[in-house]
C-alpha positions as CSV (number, residue, x, y, z in Angstrom):
1,M,57.9,29.2,-6.9
2,S,58.9,30.9,-3.4
3,L,57.9,29.3,-0.2
4,E,55.5,32.3,1.0
5,A,53.7,31.7,-2.5
6,I,53.3,27.6,-1.9
7,K,52.1,28.7,1.8
8,T,49.3,30.9,0.3
9,I,48.3,28.3,-2.2
10,A,48.4,25.8,0.7
11,D,45.8,28.1,2.5
12,A,43.8,28.7,-0.3
13,E,43.4,24.5,-0.8
14,E,42.5,24.6,2.8
15,N,40.1,27.2,2.7
16,S,38.6,25.6,-0.1
17,R,38.4,22.2,1.4
18,L,36.9,23.6,4.5
19,L,33.8,25.4,2.8
20,L,33.3,22.4,0.5
21,Q,33.1,20.5,3.5
22,G,30.7,23.2,5.1
23,A,28.5,23.1,1.9
24,R,28.8,19.2,2.2
25,N,27.4,19.5,5.8
26,A,24.8,22.1,5.1
27,A,23.5,19.8,2.2
28,K,23.4,16.8,4.0
29,K,21.4,18.7,7.2
30,A,19.2,20.5,4.7
31,V,18.5,16.8,3.0
32,S,17.5,15.4,6.6
33,D,15.7,18.2,7.7
34,A,13.7,17.9,4.5
35,E,13.1,13.9,5.1
36,K,11.9,14.8,8.6
37,A,9.6,17.1,7.7
38,G,8.3,15.0,4.7
39,A,7.9,12.3,7.4
40,A,6.1,14.5,9.7
41,A,3.7,15.6,6.9
42,V,2.8,12.2,5.6
43,T,2.3,10.9,9.3
44,G,0.2,13.7,10.0
45,A,-1.9,13.5,6.9
46,R,-2.3,9.5,7.8
47,E,-3.5,10.8,11.1
48,R,-6.2,13.3,9.6
49,A,-7.2,10.6,7.1
50,A,-7.6,8.3,9.8
51,V,-9.6,10.5,12.1
52,E,-11.9,11.5,8.8
53,L,-12.5,8.1,7.9
54,H,-13.7,7.3,11.4
55,E,-16.3,10.2,11.3
56,L,-17.6,9.2,7.8
57,M,-17.7,5.8,9.1
58,K,-20.0,6.7,12.0
59,T,-22.3,9.0,10.0
60,A,-22.8,6.2,7.2
61,E,-23.6,3.6,10.0
62,E,-25.8,6.1,11.6
63,K,-27.7,6.8,8.1
64,A,-27.4,2.9,7.4
65,A,-29.4,2.5,10.9
66,A,-31.8,5.1,10.5
67,S,-32.7,3.8,6.8
68,A,-32.9,0.5,8.2
69,V,-35.3,1.5,10.7
70,E,-37.7,3.2,8.6
71,L,-37.5,0.5,5.9
72,S,-38.3,-1.8,8.8
73,Q,-41.4,0.3,9.5
74,T,-42.8,0.3,6.0
75,T,-42.8,-3.0,5.5
76,E,-44.3,-3.8,8.7
77,S,-47.2,-1.3,7.5
78,K,-47.3,-2.9,4.3
79,C,-47.6,-6.2,5.7
80,A,-50.4,-4.7,8.1
81,A,-52.2,-3.6,5.2
82,I,-51.7,-7.3,3.3
83,R,-52.8,-9.2,6.4
84,A,-56.2,-7.0,6.8
85,K,-56.9,-7.2,3.1
86,T,-56.2,-11.0,3.4
87,M,-58.5,-11.3,6.1
88,T,-61.4,-9.7,4.4
89,R,-60.8,-11.9,1.2
90,M,-60.8,-15.0,3.8
91,D,-64.1,-13.9,5.3
92,D,-65.1,-13.5,1.8
93,A,-64.0,-16.8,0.9
94,A,-65.3,-18.6,3.6
95,A,-68.9,-17.0,3.2
96,F,-68.8,-18.1,-0.6
97,I,-67.9,-21.5,0.5
98,V,-70.8,-21.9,3.0
99,R,-73.2,-20.5,0.3
100,R,-72.0,-23.4,-2.1
101,V,-72.4,-25.8,0.3
102,V,-75.7,-24.7,1.4
103,E,-77.0,-24.2,-1.9
104,S,-75.9,-27.9,-2.9
């Protein structure tokens, strides 16, 4: 082989090596960029989920508090009705006892 052919082959090998190294670097950068983008997307999703969870919990707590107040009012009304009915029956029972004592 002539010296010029060897030089041409060496230059071609060097160009090939440089192209391969450039492709490797580009691939590494693409992977790195993708990993960073993926991590940012996961972080963003976590933050959005945390905000949404906080809002849902707040709404649920407000509904639970309103439901508790309503239940308390309903229960108090029922208790008052039962108390009134009990007082009426107690008066009837006392009158019955007095009649029985007087009649005996």
